[in-house]
C-alpha positions as CSV (number, residue, x, y, z in Angstrom):
1,M,-121.1,-80.6,-38.1
2,R,-120.1,-81.7,-41.6
3,S,-118.9,-85.0,-40.3
4,A,-122.2,-85.5,-38.6
5,E,-124.0,-84.6,-41.8
6,R,-121.9,-87.0,-43.8
7,A,-122.7,-89.7,-41.2
8,T,-126.3,-88.9,-41.3
9,G,-126.2,-89.0,-45.1
10,K,-124.4,-92.4,-45.2
11,G,-127.0,-93.7,-42.7
12,A,-129.8,-92.6,-44.9
13,V,-128.2,-94.3,-47.9
14,V,-127.7,-97.5,-46.0
15,L,-131.3,-97.4,-44.9
16,A,-132.5,-96.8,-48.4
17,R,-130.4,-99.6,-49.8
18,S,-131.6,-101.9,-47.0
19,A,-135.2,-101.0,-47.8
20,A,-134.7,-101.5,-51.5
21,A,-133.0,-104.9,-50.8
22,G,-135.9,-105.9,-48.6
23,K,-138.5,-104.9,-51.2
24,K,-136.5,-106.8,-53.9
25,A,-136.3,-109.9,-51.7
26,G,-140.0,-109.7,-51.0
27,A,-140.8,-109.3,-54.7
28,D,-138.5,-112.2,-55.7
29,A,-140.2,-114.4,-53.1
30,G,-143.6,-113.3,-54.4
31,R,-142.6,-114.2,-57.9
32,A,-141.2,-117.5,-56.8
33,G,-144.4,-118.3,-55.0
34,I,-146.6,-117.5,-58.0
35,A,-144.4,-119.6,-60.3
36,L,-144.6,-122.5,-57.8
37,A,-148.4,-122.2,-57.6
38,H,-148.6,-122.3,-61.4
39,A,-146.3,-125.3,-61.5
40,I,-148.5,-127.1,-59.0
41,D,-151.6,-126.2,-61.0
42,G,-150.1,-127.8,-64.1
43,L,-149.0,-130.8,-62.1
44,V,-152.4,-131.4,-60.6
45,S,-154.1,-131.0,-64.0
46,R,-151.8,-133.5,-65.7
47,A,-152.1,-135.9,-62.8
48,I,-155.9,-135.9,-63.0
49,D,-156.0,-136.0,-66.8
50,E,-153.9,-139.1,-66.6
51,V,-156.5,-140.7,-64.3
52,L,-159.4,-139.7,-66.6
53,L,-157.7,-141.0,-69.7
54,G,-157.1,-144.4,-68.0
55,D,-159.4,-147.3,-68.5
56,K,-159.8,-148.1,-64.8
57,H,-161.1,-146.1,-61.8
58,V,-161.2,-147.0,-58.1
59,T,-164.8,-147.6,-57.2
60,S,-164.9,-147.2,-53.4
61,A,-163.0,-145.5,-50.6
62,E,-161.9,-148.8,-49.3
63,E,-160.3,-149.7,-52.7
64,A,-158.7,-146.3,-52.8
65,R,-157.1,-146.8,-49.3
66,R,-155.7,-150.1,-50.6
67,V,-154.2,-148.4,-53.6
68,L,-152.6,-145.7,-51.4
69,A,-151.2,-148.3,-49.1
70,G,-149.2,-149.8,-52.1
71,D,-145.8,-148.6,-53.4
72,E,-147.0,-147.4,-56.8
73,Q,-145.5,-144.0,-57.7
74,A,-146.7,-141.3,-60.1
75,E,-143.7,-141.8,-62.5
76,S,-145.5,-140.3,-65.5
77,V,-145.5,-136.9,-63.8
78,A,-142.0,-137.2,-62.2
79,D,-140.6,-134.4,-64.3
80,D,-143.4,-132.1,-63.2
81,I,-142.8,-133.0,-59.6
82,Q,-139.1,-132.3,-60.0
83,R,-139.9,-128.9,-61.5
84,V,-142.1,-128.1,-58.5
85,V,-139.3,-129.1,-56.1
86,V,-136.8,-126.8,-57.9
87,L,-139.3,-123.9,-57.8
88,A,-139.9,-124.6,-54.1
89,V,-136.2,-124.0,-53.1
90,P,-136.4,-120.1,-53.2
91,V,-139.7,-120.3,-51.3
92,V,-138.1,-122.4,-48.6
93,R,-135.3,-119.9,-48.4
94,A,-137.7,-117.0,-48.1
95,F,-139.6,-118.9,-45.4
96,A,-136.3,-119.4,-43.6
97,R,-135.6,-115.6,-43.8
98,G,-139.0,-114.9,-42.5
99,A,-138.4,-117.2,-39.6
100,R,-135.1,-115.3,-38.9
101,L,-133.0,-118.2,-39.9
102,V,-130.9,-115.9,-42.1
103,K,-127.8,-118.1,-42.1
104,L,-129.7,-121.2,-42.9
105,P,-127.1,-123.7,-44.2
106,W,-127.5,-124.9,-47.7
107,V,-127.6,-128.5,-46.6
108,I,-130.8,-127.8,-44.6
109,V,-132.4,-126.0,-47.6
110,A,-131.5,-129.1,-49.7
111,S,-132.9,-131.4,-47.0
112,S,-136.1,-129.3,-46.9
113,A,-136.4,-129.5,-50.7
114,I,-136.2,-133.3,-50.6
115,S,-138.9,-133.3,-47.9
116,V,-141.1,-131.1,-50.0
117,G,-140.5,-133.5,-52.9
118,V,-141.8,-136.4,-50.8
119,A,-144.8,-134.4,-49.7
120,V,-145.6,-133.5,-53.3
121,R,-145.3,-137.0,-54.6
122,T,-147.5,-138.3,-51.8
123,G,-150.0,-135.5,-52.4
124,V,-150.1,-136.1,-56.1
125,R,-150.8,-139.8,-55.5
126,E,-153.6,-138.9,-53.1
127,I,-155.1,-136.4,-55.6
128,Q,-155.0,-139.1,-58.3
129,V,-156.7,-141.7,-56.3
130,L,-159.3,-139.3,-55.0
131,S,-160.0,-137.9,-58.5
132,S,-160.4,-141.5,-59.7
133,L,-163.1,-142.2,-57.1
134,V,-164.8,-138.8,-57.8
135,A,-164.8,-139.5,-61.6
136,H,-166.2,-143.0,-61.1
137,R,-169.1,-141.7,-58.9
138,L,-170.0,-139.0,-61.4
139,E,-169.9,-141.4,-64.4
140,Q,-172.1,-143.9,-62.5
141,A,-174.6,-141.2,-61.7
142,T,-174.8,-139.5,-65.1
143,G,-173.9,-142.4,-67.5
144,E,-171.4,-140.0,-69.2
145,P,-167.7,-139.3,-69.0
146,A,-167.0,-136.9,-66.1
147,D,-166.2,-133.3,-66.9
148,P,-162.5,-132.9,-66.2
149,A,-163.0,-129.4,-64.8
150,L,-165.7,-130.7,-62.4
151,V,-163.5,-133.6,-61.3
152,K,-160.6,-131.3,-60.6
153,K,-162.7,-128.8,-58.6
154,V,-164.4,-131.5,-56.5
155,T,-161.2,-133.3,-55.9
156,L,-159.3,-130.2,-54.7
157,D,-162.3,-129.1,-52.6
158,L,-162.6,-132.4,-50.9
159,Y,-158.8,-132.8,-50.5
160,L,-158.5,-129.4,-48.8
161,H,-161.8,-129.1,-47.0
162,P,-163.3,-132.6,-46.6
163,K,-166.0,-131.4,-44.1
164,R,-167.1,-128.3,-46.1
165,K,-170.2,-128.4,-48.2
166,L,-169.3,-128.4,-51.9
167,R,-170.4,-125.5,-54.0
168,P,-170.0,-126.1,-57.8
169,T,-170.7,-122.4,-58.5
170,D,-167.6,-121.4,-56.5
171,D,-164.8,-121.3,-59.1
172,K,-162.0,-121.1,-56.7
173,L,-159.5,-124.0,-56.9
174,H,-157.5,-123.0,-53.8
175,L,-154.2,-123.7,-55.4
176,V,-152.4,-121.3,-53.1
177,R,-153.7,-123.2,-50.1
178,L,-152.6,-126.5,-51.7
179,T,-149.1,-125.0,-52.4
180,R,-148.7,-123.9,-48.8
181,K,-149.9,-127.3,-47.6
182,W,-147.4,-129.3,-49.6
183,V,-144.5,-126.9,-49.1
184,L,-144.9,-126.2,-45.4
185,G,-146.1,-129.8,-44.8
186,G,-142.9,-131.0,-46.4
187,I,-140.7,-128.6,-44.4
188,F,-142.3,-129.7,-41.1
189,G,-142.8,-133.3,-42.0
190,L,-146.5,-133.2,-41.6
191,Q,-148.5,-136.3,-42.7
192,T,-151.5,-136.0,-45.1
193,A,-152.9,-139.6,-44.7
194,K,-155.7,-138.7,-42.3
195,R,-156.8,-135.8,-44.4
196,A,-156.8,-137.9,-47.5
197,D,-158.8,-140.6,-45.7
198,R,-161.4,-138.0,-44.7
199,A,-161.6,-136.8,-48.3
200,L,-162.2,-140.3,-49.6
201,A,-165.0,-140.8,-47.1
202,A,-166.5,-137.4,-48.1
203,A,-166.3,-138.5,-51.8
204,E,-168.5,-141.6,-51.0
205,R,-171.1,-139.3,-49.3
206,L,-171.5,-137.1,-52.4
207,D,-174.7,-136.8,-54.3
208,P,-173.0,-137.0,-57.8
209,A,-176.2,-136.6,-59.8
210,A,-177.2,-133.4,-58.0
211,L,-173.6,-132.2,-58.2
212,A,-173.4,-132.7,-62.0
213,A,-176.8,-131.0,-62.5
214,S,-175.7,-128.0,-60.5
215,W,-172.4,-127.8,-62.4
216,D,-174.1,-128.0,-65.8
217,S,-176.6,-125.3,-64.7
218,A,-173.8,-123.0,-63.6
219,R,-171.9,-123.6,-66.8
220,R,-174.9,-122.8,-69.0
221,R,-175.4,-119.5,-67.1
């Protein structure tokens, strides 16, 4: 009986330790995901600010497509991109555990991190070009420099949901969705060119004057 009790007790301890380890792993993955989203938020903000501080904007979707077809890289935010890649590694590992790839070789994790880096670099370039077109259209309609917060919101909304009606009063920036798109897209090698093209087309269909007026009204309230 005592042996059975000791075995039962050991089993309970093992289960408790396993549960604690699982909770800790989940908490660590959650913290890693939050840190990654914050890093992407900072990266996107700096990338868009760089566009707004520049002296030239793309003026049409066609011009934007030509820019994206070139080889220019977002070198000025390269350090921010690298930080995102580093923070993405534990998220990739957590994803692998969730997919039951517990013994995922490090070389595959490293390869996935490189793919995520490519996806982020491509995404940042798409965001910059799209924000340039959005800023140009707002400035042409209002005769004033575009509000950086409005440019960022419209750019992310169009990039993530090009077919959805814009709502300036909705203050969600969907950074979690953007993080998932870049990280998972990088892991699986998904392309974003078609979505970026739809976002550029949607930017040309905007009513920038009405959008700016609605934004100003919401900010005053």
